[in-house]
C-alpha positions as CSV (number, residue, x, y, z in Angstrom):
1,M,-8.4,-11.3,42.9
2,P,-4.8,-10.7,44.2
3,S,-4.7,-7.6,41.0
4,L,-7.4,-5.9,42.6
5,K,-5.8,-6.6,46.2
6,S,-2.5,-5.1,45.1
7,Y,-4.2,-1.8,43.3
8,L,-6.3,-1.3,46.0
9,T,-3.0,-1.4,48.7
10,I,-1.0,1.1,46.4
11,S,-3.8,3.2,45.5
12,A,-4.3,3.3,49.7
13,A,-0.6,4.1,50.2
14,I,-0.4,7.1,47.3
15,F,-3.3,8.6,49.2
16,A,-1.8,8.2,52.5
17,L,1.6,10.1,50.8
18,V,-0.5,12.5,49.6
19,A,-2.5,13.3,53.1
20,L,0.8,13.6,55.1
21,A,1.9,15.9,52.2
22,H,-0.8,18.0,52.8
23,L,-0.8,17.9,56.2
24,A,3.1,18.5,56.7
25,R,2.4,21.7,54.5
26,A,-1.0,23.1,56.7
27,I,1.6,22.5,59.9
28,A,4.4,24.1,59.0
29,Q,2.2,27.2,56.6
30,W,4.2,26.8,53.4
31,P,3.3,29.0,51.2
32,I,2.3,28.2,47.6
33,V,1.8,30.0,44.6
34,I,0.2,29.7,41.7
35,G,0.6,32.5,39.1
36,P,-0.9,35.5,40.9
37,W,-2.8,33.2,43.2
38,T,-1.9,32.1,46.6
39,V,-3.2,28.8,47.6
40,P,-5.0,28.8,50.9
41,V,-3.6,26.5,54.0
42,A,-7.5,25.7,54.6
43,L,-7.2,24.1,51.1
44,S,-4.6,21.9,52.5
45,W,-6.2,20.7,55.3
46,V,-9.3,19.8,53.2
47,G,-6.9,17.8,51.4
48,A,-6.0,15.9,53.9
49,I,-8.9,14.8,55.1
50,A,-9.8,14.0,51.8
51,A,-6.7,11.8,50.8
52,A,-7.0,10.0,54.6
53,G,-10.7,9.3,54.0
54,L,-9.9,7.9,50.5
55,S,-7.0,6.1,51.7
56,V,-8.8,4.6,54.6
57,W,-11.6,3.1,52.5
58,A,-8.4,1.7,49.7
59,F,-7.1,0.0,52.7
60,S,-10.5,-1.4,54.0
61,L,-11.5,-2.8,50.4
62,A,-8.1,-3.7,50.0
63,R,-8.5,-5.7,53.4
64,K,-12.0,-7.4,52.2
65,T,-10.6,-9.2,49.2
């Protein structure tokens, strides 16, 4: 199914970009403030790992399709 493979590839690429953004934020220690709350940098490490995992998963599914 070409449409499923395209969907999975695009999803994987977007997740990879999100993982890179989280990684850049965590390494550079960029502050993020939402209202009175400062988002901890550790949350970006978790987000980077989760997004990278989803990206790898989607790429592997796209390869099998």
